[in-house]
C-alpha positions in Angstrom: 183.7 -23.4 143.4 183.6 -26.7 145.1 187.2 -26.6 146.3 186.8 -22.9 147.1 183.9 -23.7 149.3 185.7 -26.7 151.0 189.0 -24.5 151.6 186.8 -21.7 153.1 185.0 -24.1 155.3 188.2 -26.0 156.6 190.0 -22.7 157.2 187.0 -21.3 159.3 187.1 -24.4 161.4 190.6 -23.6 162.7 192.3 -26.2 165.0 189.4 -28.5 164.4 190.4 -29.1 160.7 193.8 -30.7 162.0 193.7 -34.3 161.3 190.5 -34.2 159.0 191.3 -36.2 155.9 188.9 -34.1 153.9 190.8 -30.8 154.9 194.1 -32.5 153.9 192.7 -33.7 150.4 191.2 -30.2 149.7 194.6 -28.6 150.7 196.5 -31.3 148.3 194.2 -30.4 145.5 194.9 -26.6 145.8 198.6 -27.2 146.1 198.7 -29.0 142.9 196.5 -26.5 141.2 198.7 -23.8 142.3 201.9 -25.8 141.0 200.1 -26.4 137.6 199.4 -22.5 137.3 195.6 -23.3 137.2 194.9 -21.3 140.5 196.7 -18.3 141.4 197.0 -16.1 144.6 196.2 -13.0 142.5 195.1 -12.7 138.9 194.6 -10.2 135.9 191.2 -8.6 136.2 190.5 -5.7 134.2 187.4 -4.7 136.2 189.4 -4.4 139.6 191.0 -0.9 140.3 194.5 -1.9 139.6 193.7 -4.5 137.0 194.5 -7.4 139.5 192.1 -9.4 141.7 193.4 -11.0 145.0 192.0 -14.6 145.5 191.9 -14.4 149.3 190.5 -18.1 149.4 193.7 -19.4 147.8 195.8 -17.7 150.5 193.5 -19.3 153.0 194.2 -22.7 151.5 198.1 -22.2 151.9 197.5 -21.2 155.4 195.4 -24.3 156.0 198.4 -26.2 154.7 200.7 -24.7 157.4 198.1 -25.6 159.9 197.7 -29.2 158.7 201.3 -30.0 158.5 203.7 -31.7 160.7 207.2 -30.8 161.2 209.5 -33.3 159.3 213.3 -33.7 158.9 214.8 -34.0 155.5 218.0 -33.7 153.6 221.2 -35.9 153.5 224.2 -33.8 153.6 222.3 -30.7 155.0 219.7 -31.1 157.5 216.3 -29.3 157.1 213.0 -29.3 159.3 209.9 -28.0 158.0 206.3 -28.7 157.4 205.7 -31.9 155.7 202.8 -30.1 153.5 205.3 -28.0 151.8 208.4 -30.0 150.6 210.8 -28.6 148.1 209.6 -29.1 144.6 211.5 -31.5 142.2 211.9 -30.9 138.6 212.6 -33.0 135.4 213.9 -32.1 132.2 210.3 -32.5 130.8 209.2 -29.4 132.8 211.5 -27.1 130.9 212.8 -25.1 133.8 216.3 -24.7 133.9 217.7 -24.9 137.7 221.4 -24.4 137.9 223.3 -26.5 140.5 224.4 -24.6 143.4 221.5 -24.3 146.4 218.5 -23.0 144.5 214.9 -24.3 145.6 211.2 -23.9 144.9 208.6 -24.6 147.6 205.7 -26.8 146.6 202.6 -24.7 145.9 204.6 -22.4 143.6 204.2 -22.3 139.8 207.3 -22.1 137.6 206.5 -22.0 133.8 208.8 -23.4 131.1 211.6 -21.4 129.8 212.4 -20.1 133.5 216.0 -20.0 134.7 217.2 -20.2 138.1 220.7 -19.4 139.2 222.2 -20.5 142.2 221.2 -19.7 145.0 217.7 -18.5 144.6 214.4 -19.2 146.1 210.8 -19.2 145.0 208.0 -19.5 147.9 204.9 -21.2 148.2 201.9 -19.4 146.1 204.3 -17.5 143.8 203.7 -17.5 140.1 206.7 -17.1 137.7 205.8 -17.0 134.0 207.6 -18.0 131.0 211.1 -16.8 130.1 211.7 -15.3 133.5 215.3 -15.1 134.9 216.0 -15.5 138.4 219.6 -14.5 139.2 221.8 -15.4 142.0 220.7 -14.6 145.6 217.2 -13.4 144.3 214.3 -14.2 146.1 210.6 -14.4 145.1 208.4 -14.3 148.1 205.2 -16.2 149.0 202.2 -15.3 146.6 204.3 -12.9 144.3 203.2 -12.7 140.8 206.0 -12.4 138.2 205.0 -12.0 134.5 206.8 -13.2 131.5 210.3 -12.3 130.5 211.1 -10.6 133.8 214.8 -10.4 134.7 215.2 -10.3 138.5 219.0 -9.6 138.8 221.4 -10.6 141.4 220.4 -10.2 145.0 216.8 -8.9 144.0 214.3 -9.3 146.5 210.3 -9.7 145.7 208.4 -9.5 148.9 205.7 -12.0 149.8 202.5 -11.6 151.6 200.0 -14.3 153.1 198.4 -12.3 155.8 196.3 -10.5 155.8 194.7 -12.8 153.1 192.7 -10.0 151.2 196.1 -7.9 150.6 197.6 -7.7 147.4 201.0 -9.5 146.9 203.8 -8.0 144.9 203.3 -7.9 141.0 205.7 -7.7 138.5 204.1 -7.5 135.1 205.6 -8.7 131.7 209.0 -7.6 130.6 210.0 -5.8 133.7 213.9 -5.5 134.6 214.6 -5.6 138.2 218.5 -4.5 138.8 220.6 -5.9 141.2 220.0 -5.4 145.0 216.6 -4.1 144.5 213.7 -4.7 147.0 210.0 -4.5 145.8 207.6 -5.0 148.8 204.3 -4.5 150.5 201.9 -5.3 147.4 203.7 -2.9 145.1 202.6 -3.2 141.5 205.1 -2.7 138.7 203.6 -2.4 135.3 205.0 -3.8 132.2 208.3 -3.1 130.7 209.3 -0.9 133.8 212.9 -0.9 134.7 214.1 -0.7 138.4 218.0 0.3 138.6 220.3 -1.2 140.8 219.6 -0.6 144.4 215.8 0.7 144.0 213.7 0.0 146.9 210.0 0.2 146.7 207.5 0.0 149.6 204.0 1.5 150.5 205.6 4.1 152.5 208.0 5.7 150.2 206.7 8.1 147.7 208.0 7.8 144.1 208.8 11.1 142.4 208.2 11.3 138.7 210.1 14.1 137.3 209.1 13.3 133.7 205.3 13.6 134.2 205.6 15.9 137.4 203.6 13.6 139.8 204.1 12.0 143.2 203.3 8.4 143.3 201.9 7.0 146.6 199.9 3.9 148.2 196.6 5.1 149.5 194.4 3.1 151.5 194.0 -0.4 150.1 195.5 0.8 146.9 199.3 -0.2 146.7 202.0 1.8 145.1 201.6 1.4 141.4 204.8 2.1 139.0 203.6 3.0 135.5 204.3 1.0 132.4 207.8 1.5 130.9 209.0 3.8 133.8 212.8 3.8 134.5 213.2 4.2 138.4 216.5 5.0 140.1 217.3 5.6 143.6 217.2 9.3 144.6 217.0 11.6 147.7 214.6 14.4 148.9 215.7 17.1 151.0 214.2 17.1 154.6 212.6 20.4 154.9 211.7 20.8 158.7 213.6 20.9 162.0 217.0 19.8 162.5 216.8 17.9 159.4 216.6 20.8 157.3 219.1 22.8 159.4 221.7 20.0 158.9 221.1 19.6 155.2 219.9 15.8 155.6 218.1 14.2 152.9 216.0 10.7 152.7 216.1 8.0 150.4 213.2 8.1 147.6 212.9 6.4 144.3 212.8 8.9 141.3 211.3 8.1 137.8 213.8 9.8 135.6 212.6 8.7 132.2 210.5 6.1 130.2 211.9 3.3 128.1 213.4 4.3 124.9 215.6 2.7 122.1 218.6 2.7 124.5 216.8 0.9 127.3 215.4 -1.5 124.8 219.1 -2.3 123.8 219.9 -3.2 127.4 217.0 -5.7 127.4 218.0 -7.2 124.3 221.3 -7.7 125.7 220.0 -9.5 128.8 218.3 -11.8 126.4 221.4 -12.5 124.4 223.3 -13.5 127.6 220.7 -16.0 128.6 
């Protein structure tokens, strides 16, 4: 609670916090706690409406770090310029994280658990939480403050959106054992429940309804409640007809995700194959 109080106070101070050693000390403590997985931008909470609680003060601490940081050049063969408060993380064998050579990076302030595999090139941004046994494939991105559970597979070119502002907004959440196909995009605070499968090319956002043809429901984000994909759902790219105006006259349809089934033995076999390939 002391750290939370300090972060909230320094964040509220605005530009006056710049150059304050106490503010920097509070930020460095927060950053270390994020990297250790002790603090999270969002965490499971059974009492919350969607089962997750956003820790707005943690996001404030990350934003404080950007405010306090100074631009610094780095790199040898390639040149980079970024805030010195968020250097790339460096891993050693004892961390148990497999970072394959070829251009992957994890920003400081992100948690990456033992057993995670990162194929090149891939990227994990500040505030993200990536749990044990997750595979981050080539060209996959995990955005700021995104929460990724155990044994998740992010296939090639999958994009997991991030959100720092507004600080009370829910980040993208992928629960345990989710399979995200190639070229998928999950954005704007979408929650994907455990064991769900997103087929290649599926895009999930707040503004796109999801048609569940199995249960006869249309899933939408409403107010502060994000889009929530049910446990075990298998989601594929689909289309719905435009029913008004020229769109109807021309036979135009627009993209929409469709839940076509829920996980069964065949889907489990695919997940088992992914495990064997690691």
